[in-house]
C-alpha positions as CSV (number, residue, x, y, z in Angstrom):
1,M,-117.3,-89.9,-31.0
2,I,-117.9,-92.2,-28.1
3,N,-121.1,-94.1,-27.8
4,I,-122.3,-95.7,-24.9
5,K,-125.6,-98.0,-25.2
6,D,-127.4,-99.7,-22.1
7,L,-124.0,-99.5,-19.6
8,S,-124.9,-101.1,-16.5
9,Y,-122.6,-102.2,-13.7
10,L,-123.5,-103.7,-10.3
11,N,-125.8,-101.3,-8.7
12,I,-123.9,-98.5,-9.5
13,L,-124.6,-97.4,-13.2
14,K,-128.3,-98.1,-14.8
15,N,-128.5,-98.7,-18.4
16,I,-126.7,-95.4,-19.1
17,S,-126.7,-94.3,-23.0
18,V,-124.8,-91.0,-24.1
19,N,-123.3,-89.8,-27.3
20,I,-120.0,-88.0,-26.0
21,P,-119.7,-85.4,-29.2
22,K,-116.3,-85.4,-31.0
23,G,-114.4,-82.0,-30.4
24,D,-116.5,-81.0,-27.5
25,I,-115.7,-80.6,-23.6
26,T,-118.3,-82.6,-21.9
27,F,-118.6,-82.3,-18.2
28,I,-120.3,-85.1,-16.0
29,V,-121.7,-84.1,-12.7
30,G,-123.8,-85.3,-9.9
31,K,-123.4,-85.9,-6.1
32,N,-120.9,-88.4,-4.6
33,G,-121.7,-92.0,-5.4
34,S,-123.5,-91.2,-8.3
35,G,-121.5,-93.2,-10.5
36,K,-119.5,-90.7,-12.5
37,S,-115.9,-92.1,-11.7
38,T,-117.1,-95.5,-12.5
39,I,-118.6,-94.5,-16.6
40,L,-114.9,-93.3,-16.6
41,R,-113.4,-96.2,-15.3
42,C,-115.5,-98.4,-17.4
43,I,-114.6,-96.2,-20.6
44,N,-111.0,-97.0,-19.6
45,S,-111.4,-100.5,-19.4
46,L,-110.2,-100.5,-15.9
47,I,-114.2,-102.0,-15.2
48,K,-114.4,-105.0,-17.8
49,D,-117.4,-106.9,-16.2
50,Y,-120.6,-104.4,-17.3
51,T,-123.0,-105.1,-19.2
52,G,-123.8,-103.0,-22.5
53,E,-121.5,-101.2,-25.1
54,I,-118.9,-98.5,-25.2
55,N,-117.6,-97.9,-28.9
56,I,-114.8,-95.3,-29.5
57,D,-115.0,-94.0,-33.2
58,G,-117.4,-96.7,-34.0
59,K,-115.5,-99.7,-32.5
60,N,-116.5,-101.6,-29.5
61,I,-113.3,-100.9,-26.9
62,T,-113.4,-104.7,-26.3
63,D,-111.9,-104.8,-29.9
64,I,-109.1,-102.3,-28.9
65,S,-105.7,-103.3,-28.3
66,R,-104.0,-101.5,-25.4
67,K,-101.6,-99.6,-27.6
68,E,-104.2,-98.6,-30.1
69,F,-106.2,-97.5,-27.2
70,A,-103.8,-95.3,-25.8
71,R,-103.8,-93.6,-29.4
72,K,-107.3,-92.5,-29.0
73,V,-107.8,-92.3,-25.2
74,C,-105.5,-90.5,-22.4
75,Y,-107.1,-90.7,-18.7
76,I,-105.8,-88.8,-15.7
77,P,-107.3,-90.1,-12.5
78,Q,-108.3,-88.3,-9.9
79,K,-105.5,-89.5,-7.7
80,T,-102.0,-91.0,-9.4
81,F,-99.0,-91.7,-7.3
82,I,-95.3,-92.4,-8.3
83,N,-93.6,-94.3,-6.1
84,Y,-89.8,-94.6,-7.8
85,D,-87.7,-92.3,-8.9
86,I,-87.7,-90.8,-12.3
87,E,-86.8,-87.4,-14.1
88,V,-89.9,-85.6,-15.4
89,N,-88.2,-86.0,-19.1
90,E,-87.7,-89.7,-18.8
91,F,-91.6,-89.5,-17.2
92,L,-92.8,-88.0,-20.5
93,N,-91.2,-90.2,-23.1
94,F,-92.9,-93.0,-21.7
95,S,-95.9,-91.4,-22.8
96,R,-94.9,-91.8,-26.3
97,Y,-95.5,-95.8,-25.7
98,S,-98.0,-96.1,-27.9
99,H,-96.6,-94.5,-31.1
100,I,-93.9,-95.4,-33.4
101,T,-90.9,-93.6,-32.3
102,N,-89.1,-90.7,-34.0
103,R,-86.3,-89.4,-31.5
104,N,-86.5,-85.8,-32.8
105,L,-90.2,-85.6,-32.7
106,D,-90.5,-87.1,-29.5
107,K,-88.1,-84.7,-28.2
108,E,-90.0,-81.8,-29.8
109,L,-93.6,-82.8,-28.8
110,I,-91.8,-83.2,-24.8
111,N,-90.5,-79.8,-25.2
112,N,-93.6,-78.3,-26.5
113,A,-95.8,-79.9,-23.8
114,L,-93.3,-78.4,-20.9
115,E,-93.5,-75.0,-22.4
116,L,-97.4,-75.3,-22.5
117,T,-97.5,-75.9,-19.1
118,D,-94.8,-73.6,-18.2
119,M,-92.5,-76.8,-16.7
120,L,-89.3,-76.2,-19.0
121,D,-87.1,-75.4,-15.9
122,L,-88.3,-78.5,-14.3
123,K,-87.8,-81.1,-16.7
124,N,-85.0,-82.8,-15.1
125,R,-86.5,-83.0,-11.4
126,N,-87.4,-86.0,-9.6
127,V,-91.2,-86.7,-10.3
128,R,-91.6,-87.3,-6.4
129,T,-90.2,-84.1,-5.4
130,L,-93.1,-82.0,-7.3
131,S,-95.4,-80.1,-5.5
132,G,-99.1,-81.1,-5.8
133,G,-99.6,-78.2,-8.4
134,E,-96.7,-79.3,-10.6
135,F,-97.4,-82.9,-10.6
136,Q,-101.0,-82.0,-12.1
137,K,-99.6,-80.1,-14.5
138,L,-97.0,-82.9,-15.3
139,M,-99.9,-85.0,-15.8
140,L,-101.4,-82.4,-18.4
141,A,-98.1,-82.5,-19.8
142,S,-98.1,-86.3,-20.5
143,A,-101.7,-86.2,-21.7
144,I,-100.3,-83.8,-24.4
145,V,-97.1,-85.9,-25.2
146,Q,-99.3,-89.1,-25.3
147,D,-101.5,-87.3,-28.4
148,S,-104.7,-88.7,-27.7
149,Y,-107.7,-88.0,-29.4
150,Y,-109.9,-88.1,-26.2
151,L,-108.8,-86.5,-22.7
152,I,-110.7,-88.2,-19.9
153,L,-110.4,-86.2,-16.6
154,D,-111.6,-87.3,-13.2
155,E,-111.8,-84.4,-10.9
156,P,-108.8,-82.3,-12.1
157,G,-107.3,-79.8,-9.7
158,T,-108.9,-80.7,-6.8
159,A,-106.0,-81.4,-4.7
160,L,-104.8,-77.8,-4.9
161,D,-105.7,-74.4,-3.2
162,P,-108.5,-72.5,-4.9
163,G,-106.0,-70.2,-6.6
164,A,-103.8,-73.0,-7.9
165,E,-106.7,-75.0,-9.0
166,N,-108.2,-72.0,-11.1
167,G,-105.1,-71.3,-12.7
168,F,-104.7,-75.5,-13.6
169,I,-108.2,-75.5,-15.0
170,S,-107.5,-72.3,-17.1
171,L,-104.4,-73.8,-18.6
172,L,-106.0,-77.2,-19.2
173,S,-109.4,-75.4,-21.1
174,T,-106.6,-73.2,-23.2
175,I,-104.9,-76.6,-24.2
176,I,-108.2,-78.2,-24.8
177,K,-109.2,-75.8,-27.2
178,D,-105.6,-75.3,-28.9
179,T,-105.0,-78.8,-29.6
180,E,-108.9,-79.8,-30.6
181,K,-109.3,-82.3,-28.4
182,T,-112.4,-83.9,-27.2
183,A,-112.6,-83.7,-23.3
184,I,-114.8,-85.9,-20.7
185,V,-114.5,-84.1,-17.1
186,I,-115.8,-84.7,-13.8
187,S,-116.2,-81.6,-11.7
188,H,-117.6,-80.6,-8.7
189,N,-116.7,-77.0,-9.0
190,M,-120.0,-75.4,-10.5
191,N,-118.0,-72.3,-11.9
192,H,-115.4,-74.2,-14.1
193,V,-118.4,-76.6,-15.3
194,L,-120.9,-73.6,-16.5
195,N,-118.1,-71.5,-17.8
196,M,-116.2,-74.7,-19.8
197,A,-118.5,-77.2,-20.9
198,D,-119.9,-77.4,-24.8
199,N,-122.2,-80.5,-23.1
200,I,-123.2,-81.2,-19.4
201,I,-124.5,-84.9,-18.0
202,A,-126.1,-85.0,-14.8
203,L,-126.3,-88.5,-12.9
204,D,-128.1,-89.2,-9.8
205,D,-127.9,-93.0,-8.3
206,G,-126.3,-94.3,-11.8
207,R,-129.1,-93.0,-14.0
208,I,-128.5,-90.0,-16.4
209,I,-131.3,-87.3,-15.6
210,F,-130.0,-84.4,-17.7
211,K,-128.2,-83.6,-21.0
212,G,-127.7,-80.2,-22.1
213,N,-125.7,-76.8,-22.4
214,S,-124.6,-74.9,-19.8
215,E,-127.7,-72.6,-20.1
216,E,-130.2,-75.2,-19.9
217,F,-128.4,-76.9,-16.8
218,K,-128.4,-73.9,-15.1
219,D,-132.3,-72.8,-15.6
220,N,-133.6,-76.6,-15.3
221,M,-131.3,-78.9,-13.2
222,L,-128.4,-77.1,-11.0
223,S,-130.6,-76.7,-7.9
224,D,-132.8,-80.2,-8.0
225,L,-129.6,-82.0,-8.7
226,Y,-127.8,-80.7,-5.4
227,G,-130.6,-79.8,-3.1
228,V,-129.2,-76.5,-2.8
229,E,-130.2,-73.0,-4.2
230,F,-127.5,-71.6,-5.8
231,H,-127.2,-67.9,-7.0
232,V,-125.9,-67.2,-10.9
233,F,-124.7,-64.6,-12.6
234,K,-122.4,-63.0,-15.2
235,N,-119.4,-61.0,-14.3
236,N,-118.1,-58.4,-16.3
237,N,-116.0,-60.7,-18.3
238,G,-119.1,-62.6,-19.1
239,E,-118.2,-65.5,-17.1
240,Y,-120.6,-67.5,-14.8
241,I,-120.0,-67.0,-11.4
242,C,-121.9,-69.4,-9.0
243,H,-122.5,-70.2,-5.6
244,P,-124.9,-71.8,-3.0
245,T,-127.4,-69.7,-0.8
246,K,-129.3,-72.3,0.8
247,I,-130.4,-75.6,1.3
248,L,-133.6,-76.7,0.0
């Protein structure tokens, strides 16, 4: 479990207290500037001068070494740039740095990650030549290879066209469930949020204004949070379809 207690930072986060259950997919939602990405950056120790506490599995993150932290948490930011030449296979090798290395096991894990993300044919490609969709899948493969308990993802798939984004999110959902990871995800796509989330946390102006499941969020918070009326229904597959209808 990730436990956040009285987390504040500048005027961006204001006394955030919440538990992120282990084994669940938790979405953090809210308007731009509400503090979503800042929470993730605090959890990942990219911001250190906050007040309050962040504990992972009962241990304060300030007491966790970087190598131990990498075994626990994998953070995939909204934008990642690689400005040097490296092959996909070699890049994934670096994702094992936090573990005691076993070449045969590492090779097996990397091949498994490439197979899960449909990238086996690209393992010898230069990372800098990958398309946007291929690079997103590489980041997901890297998370699998890192083999952390917690996946933290800031707006995954948003750089892709709608078809590629839906395919990537479907792949992400399958992998999270199959590997029994705990995931914290930021997204503005309400279709993804309503269909994937075990828990939803809504932020407004740096404060938590809602914690609950998809059904509760849909009924009690969605329109008020964004100031837009939404039409939400389930299709024949039982999936939520959500689209805005008018500004309130």
